C-alpha positions in Angstrom: 21.6 -68.4 59.2 19.9 -68.6 62.4 17.2 -66.7 64.2 19.7 -64.4 66.3 22.0 -63.8 63.2 18.7 -62.9 61.1 16.8 -60.8 64.3 20.8 -58.9 64.6 20.8 -57.9 60.7 17.7 -56.7 61.0 18.5 -54.6 64.0 21.8 -53.6 62.5 20.6 -52.4 59.1 18.0 -50.5 61.2 20.4 -48.9 62.9 22.8 -48.0 59.8 19.7 -46.3 57.6 18.7 -44.6 60.3 22.1 -42.9 60.9 22.9 -44.1 64.4 26.0 -45.8 63.2 27.2 -43.6 60.2 29.0 -44.2 57.4 32.7 -45.1 58.3 31.9 -45.5 61.9 33.9 -48.7 63.5 31.6 -51.7 64.4 33.1 -53.7 67.0 32.0 -56.6 68.4 31.6 -55.8 71.6 29.9 -53.0 70.8 27.4 -55.0 68.8 26.7 -57.9 71.7 25.9 -55.3 74.4 23.9 -53.3 72.0 21.9 -56.7 70.1 21.6 -58.5 73.6 23.3 -61.4 72.0 26.9 -63.3 71.4 29.8 -62.4 69.0 28.8 -65.5 66.7 25.3 -63.9 65.5 27.2 -60.7 65.1 29.8 -62.4 62.9 27.3 -63.5 60.8 24.8 -60.4 60.9 28.8 -58.4 59.5 29.3 -60.8 57.3 25.6 -60.6 55.2 25.3 -56.9 55.5 29.2 -56.8 53.7 27.2 -58.8 51.1 24.1 -55.7 50.7 26.8 -53.1 50.7 26.2 -51.2 53.7 29.4 -52.9 55.8 33.1 -53.3 54.6 35.0 -55.9 56.0 38.7 -55.2 56.4 41.7 -58.1 57.5 43.2 -57.2 60.5 40.8 -53.9 60.1 37.7 -55.2 61.3 34.7 -53.9 60.5 33.2 -50.3 59.4 29.7 -48.8 58.3 30.4 -48.6 53.8 30.3 -44.9 52.4 27.0 -43.8 51.1 27.1 -45.1 47.6 25.9 -41.5 46.1 27.7 -42.3 42.5 25.5 -45.1 42.1 22.1 -43.5 43.3 21.0 -42.1 39.5 21.2 -46.0 38.4 19.3 -46.9 41.7 16.8 -44.3 40.7 16.5 -45.3 37.0 15.6 -48.8 38.7 13.5 -48.0 41.1 11.3 -45.7 38.7 10.9 -49.0 35.9 9.7 -51.2 39.0 7.8 -49.3 40.6 5.7 -48.1 37.9 5.1 -52.0 37.1 4.0 -52.8 41.1 2.0 -49.6 40.9 0.0 -50.8 37.6 -0.3 -54.2 38.8 -2.3 -52.8 42.3 -4.1 -50.9 40.1 -4.9 -53.9 38.3 -6.3 -56.0 41.1 -8.3 -53.3 42.5 -10.0 -53.5 38.9 -10.5 -56.9 39.7 -12.7 -55.9 42.7 -9.9 -56.8 44.9 -10.6 -53.5 47.2 -8.4 -54.9 50.2 -5.9 -53.5 48.3 -6.7 -49.4 48.7 -7.8 -50.1 52.7 -4.3 -52.0 53.5 -2.3 -49.1 51.5 -4.7 -46.4 53.1 -3.8 -47.5 56.5 0.0 -46.8 56.2 -0.2 -44.0 54.6 -3.0 -42.7 57.9 -0.2 -44.0 60.4 2.6 -42.4 58.2 0.9 -39.0 58.6 0.5 -39.9 62.2 4.1 -40.4 62.9 4.6 -36.9 60.6 2.3 -35.3 63.2 4.2 -36.8 66.3 7.8 -36.0 64.9 8.8 -39.7 64.7 11.5 -39.1 61.9 12.7 -42.7 62.7 9.0 -44.5 62.2 8.1 -42.4 59.2 11.2 -43.7 57.2 10.2 -47.5 58.5 6.7 -46.9 57.2 7.7 -44.8 54.1 9.7 -48.2 53.5 6.7 -50.2 53.9 4.5 -48.7 51.9 6.8 -49.0 49.0 7.6 -52.7 50.1 3.6 -53.4 50.7 3.0 -51.6 47.3 5.7 -54.5 45.4 4.1 -57.2 48.2 0.5 -56.5 46.5 1.5 -56.3 43.1 2.2 -60.1 43.3 5.6 -59.5 41.7 7.7 -61.1 43.7 10.9 -60.7 42.1 10.0 -57.1 41.9 9.5 -57.0 45.6 13.0 -58.3 46.3 14.8 -56.2 43.7 12.9 -53.1 45.0 13.7 -53.7 48.6 17.5 -54.1 47.8 16.7 -50.8 45.6 15.3 -48.9 48.1 17.6 -49.4 50.9 20.3 -48.0 49.3 18.4 -45.0 48.4 17.1 -44.5 52.0 20.3 -44.6 52.9 22.0 -41.8 51.0 18.6 -40.1 51.3 18.7 -40.2 55.4 21.9 -38.9 55.2 21.9 -36.5 52.5 18.8 -34.8 52.6 16.9 -33.0 55.4 13.4 -34.0 56.3 10.7 -33.8 53.4 7.7 -36.1 55.2 4.6 -34.1 54.1 5.7 -34.1 50.5 5.7 -37.5 50.5 3.2 -38.7 52.6 1.0 -36.6 50.4 2.3 -38.0 47.3 1.7 -41.2 48.5 -2.0 -40.5 49.6 -2.1 -39.3 45.6 -0.5 -42.7 44.3 -3.6 -44.7 46.4 -5.7 -42.7 45.3 -4.9 -43.5 41.5 -4.8 -47.2 42.6 -8.1 -46.6 43.9 -9.7 -45.8 40.0 -8.0 -49.3 38.7 -6.7 -47.2 36.1 -3.3 -49.1 35.5 -1.5 -46.2 33.4 -2.9 -43.4 36.3 -1.5 -45.3 38.9 2.0 -46.1 37.3 1.9 -42.4 36.3 1.6 -41.3 40.0 4.2 -43.4 41.4 6.7 -42.2 38.5 6.1 -38.8 39.4 6.6 -39.5 43.2 10.0 -41.1 42.7 11.1 -38.5 40.4 10.5 -36.0 42.9 12.4 -37.5 45.5 15.4 -38.0 43.0 14.9 -34.0 42.7 15.0 -33.6 46.2 18.1 -35.7 46.5 20.0 -33.9 43.5 19.2 -30.5 45.0 21.4 -31.1 48.4 23.9 -33.0 46.5 24.4 -31.3 43.2 23.7 -31.3 39.8 26.3 -35.1 38.8 23.2 -37.9 40.0 20.7 -35.3 38.2 22.5 -35.1 34.7 23.4 -39.2 34.9 19.6 -40.1 35.0 18.6 -38.0 32.1 21.3 -40.0 30.3 20.1 -43.0 31.2 
């Protein structure tokens, strides 16, 4: 995939996750070419790539549409995320215990930026920083395979969460700060526990919005 197509993939993914193109919206090549300032070839490559990620549906003779949010999959996605992020937070704490204080400094910077976005009322930036926070915890953990898994899972959760749950930014960023504080102690169990509590709070916020079906699925999983 060329650089132009990769740029369109990133921009279109952002527009889908942010709700600019809601579930079911038609994605015509003409509109996308104009919006992203490119040609049809990169747009077609981007649509195929995002279809592979589950964000776009490509139908013969019917064009492209934004896929429906995978609400029915949320129980499994949260279960996976809970396991993966407990490990990544724990490994970050292990690095801190080994003397790598830069881990805490980088995460603190993101949390400070998140609160600033919250104060400014910038929900789009806040959502991006939220993803950056979790992605950075995964990256700093040194677990490359888990970083890839987490990105895919978190994007699907973010998409569902953004389309169904009212903004709960202050709670989320307060919990992020708590996670960083736990990582800063260098205690792996504490860091993992703080992350699990945060993921569980996110799940509860979602299930309050869409009903108890997902909650029951998570409890059984």
